N, C-alpha and C positions, 0 to 999 in steps of 0.2 A: 888386787895385788897393788901394793904401794910402789912408789918410784924406786925406793932403795932395793926392794925385793926384785923388781924388774931388772935393775942394773946388775945385781948379784947373778941372776939367772943368765943374763946376756954375757957377762964375763966368763961364766963357766961353760958356755956353749958357743963355739966359734962363729957359727952362722948367725946366731942371735946377736953376738957382739957386732958383726958386720952390719946387721940391720940397725942396731942402736947407733953405730957410727954414721950411717947414712942419714938416720933421722936427725942427728945433730947438725949435719951439713944442711939438710933441707930446711930445718927450723932455725938456721943461723945461731946455733948454740943456745937455743931457747929464746932468742929475741923475737921469734915469730910463733904465733899460736895456731896459724892456719896458712893455707896457700893464698898469699896476698894477691896473686895474679888471677884468682878465681872470681867469678861473677856471683853476686848475691841474687838468687832467684826471687826473693821476696821484694826486691826493688823493681821487678819487671811488671808489665801490664798483662794480667790474665784474670779469668774468672775461676778456673780450675787448674791446679798444678798437680800433675801425676808424677810421682817420684818412684822409679824402679830401682830397688835397692841393689847396689853393686853392679850396675849396668854400664859397662865401658862403651865408648862411642863406636869403636869399630865393630863390636858384636851387634849393636843396634842397627848400624848402617847396613850390615850384611843380611840381617834376619827380619828386620821389621818392615812391613809393608802397610804402614798406617797412613791415612790421609793427612796431608799437611805439609809444611815447609820445614825441612830439616837442616840444621847447622850444627857445627861443633862448638862447644863452649868448655870452659874450665870450671870445675867445681872448686870451692875454697877448702875442700877437705878430702881426706882418704879414708875416713870412717864415718859412720852415722853420728856418733857422739860429737866428733869434731865438726861435722856439718851443722848439727843443731846448735852447738855453741857459737859457731860463726854467723848463723843466720837468724835465730829466733831468741837467743838469750837477751833478757831485759828488753824485750820489744813489745810494743803495744799492737797486738794482733786481734783485737776484739771484732774486726770485720771478717775474721777467718775461722773456719772450722777445720780441725786436723783429724782426719780419719786414718788410723795407722795400724799396720800389721806388726810393727816393730816396737818392742817394750822399752827402747832406750830412753825416750823422753821421760817416761815414768820412772825408770831406774835412776835417772839423774835429775829428778825434779827439784831437788834442793839446790843444785848448782846451775841448772838451766831454767831460768825463770821467764817463761814465755806466757803472755797473757792472751790466749786464744779465746774466742767466743765459746767454743766447746772443743773437747778432745774426745774422740770416739775410739776407745781402745779395743779394737776388734780382737786382738790377741788374748784378752783377759778372760773371756767367757766362752760362750758357745761357738764363737768364731774360730776357736783354735781346733785344728785337725790333729787328733792324737795319733792317728796312723802315720802321718807324714811328718809330724813335729813342726808344723808351720801353719800359717794362715793361707788357704788356697786362694788363688786369684779370683775365682768366681765368687767366693765369699766376700772378698774385698769390694768387688764391683757392686754386689747387692748392698753392702753396707754404705758405700758412697752414694748410691742412688737414694737410699732411705735418707741419708744426711742431707742431700740436696733438696728433697721434698720437705724435710723438717726445717731447713734453714734456706729458704729461697732467695734471701737477700744477703747471703754471705759468700765470700770467696771460699773455695773448697780446696784443701790439700789432701791428696789420696796417696798414701805411702804403701805401695805393694811390697811384699817381701822378696819376690822373685826379680832377677835371677840368682839372688843370694842363696847360698847353701841354707837348708838341705835341698837336695835335688829330687824334686817330685817324680815319682815313677822309677827312680833308679833302683835296680833289683840285684845288684851284685856288690860284693865286697872286694877288697884288695888285700893281697898278702901283707901281713903285718897289722891288720886291723880292718874293721868294717867301716868303710867310708860312708855308708848309707845309714849308720846308726850313731846319732850324735850322743846318745846316753852312754855309748861304749867309750867315748872319748873323755880322757881326763884333762886334755888340753885342746885348744883351738885346732880344728881339723886341718887347717892350712899349715899350722906349725908342725903337725905330725908329717905332712908331706914335705915341708921344708927340711926337716930333720932326717928324712929318709925312713921314717917308721911306718909309712904307708907306701906300698909299692904300686904307683900309678903313674903312667906317662902323660905327657902334656896333651896328646891327642884324645886320650880317653876323657881327661878332665874337661877339656874344651867342649867335647860333645855333650857331656852332662850339663855343663854350664849353659851352652847355647840351647839345649833342649828345655832347660828350665825357663829361659826367656820365651821360647816358642810356646810353652805351656800357658804363659800369662797373656801373650799378645792378643788372642781373640777376645779376652775379657776386657782388656784395655780398649780395644776397638768398640766393643759394646758400650763401654762408658762414653767414648767420644760421640757415638751416634745418639746417645740418649740425652746428653747435656747441651743446653744452649750456651752461647757465649764463646769466649776464646779459651781454649784448653792448651796448655803446654805440657809435653811429656819430656821428662828429664831424668836424672839420677843424682843420688846424693854423692856418689863416688864410683870408681871402677873396681877392677880386680886384676891382680897379676897371676898369670899362669905359666910360670917358668921363664919369663923374660928376665933379662939382666937389669938389676937395679943400678943405681949410680950414687956417688962416685965409686964405691967399691962394687965391682961388677959381678956379684954373685947372682944366682938364679933365685928370684923372689916369688912367693906364692901368697895369695890372699890379698888383704888390704890393710897392711900395718898403718898405724896412725903416724902422722907427721912425715910421711914420705910422699913426694909429689912428682912421681914419674908420669909420663903421658898415659900409661895404662890405668893409672889410679885417678887422675884428675880430668882427663878428657872425657866429657859426657855428652849425650845427645841433648838437643834443644829443638823439639819438634813443635811447631805452632799450628794448631788446627782451629779454623774459624767455623763455629757451628751455629750461626744464626744470631738472634738479638743478644746483646750483652745484658748481663744481670745488673740490676740496680743495687749497689752494695751499701749496707749501713752497718756501722759498728753497734755493739750492744754490751751490756754488762755481763761478764761470764757468770754462769750458774755455779754456785758453790757445790762441790762434789761431796757427796755424803758416803759413797762406797769406794772401796779401793781394794785391789787384789793384794793378797798377802805377799810377804817377802819370799816365801817358799815358791809360790806360783810364779813370781817374776823370775826367780833364779832358775826354775825348771824350764821356762820358755827361753830364757837366754841360752841355756845349755843346749836345748834342742836345736837352736838356730846356729849353733857353732861358735858362740861367743865365749865359751869357756877358755881360760888361759892357763 
């Protein structure tokens, strides 16, 4: 959807107009492209960076019992695409392998030009779980460990999809639509909640969201135990579940781009020391000869709730 279409839709829907107005405030009428108060995780010292998609700090603090030292940091972004633009675009990362459950880097590969040593697109093939419409966390951990064996002298980024929608194991729908079936949605599932077309209260959604993180944490812990060196666990952005946005104080849901409330940009930063550090060397990226079709990418994004 282009900018003009987004604006027309916002003007025709009061709550989306409020969201658009708040975005203009947070982005200073377009003078900012990201949250400039956010830290760039790629500037930090680590061997492995674990990214939990849409994991806000307060959820992680309450539910995660992982070894390491936890602090709160700000992300430069409120969406994955914004995060990638702010952190890896036009950057030489030939010392780093990116293992990802999220198709967004591939989807925006023409405008986000990151030079990784390798990109392992777990979502594009057998790693995709058709039943749940996502990449399961155990699949991601297995893929990350294979990548670590294949690239022993590279930094490793492991981008899990959880706790981002869809909610693994959720077995109920909500009046007005099936919250567990992304293919039933013609718009982003959080937009449906925002507009009142899905009848779900905050407590129910918070439970599903928290359970999705719980589902992933044992597999993240397995990764921490298996890898040497310094591992950081963080998130690309957070998620709002009915808290009031600002400056227009309506109840916001999901993770709209360009809005930098604490729920959206406060993320965990857990540092785990796991033995000897890896000796890191840059290399020339391999030329990719295969690529998923546009239909596959579109299907994956829809299943993950990115339809607008």
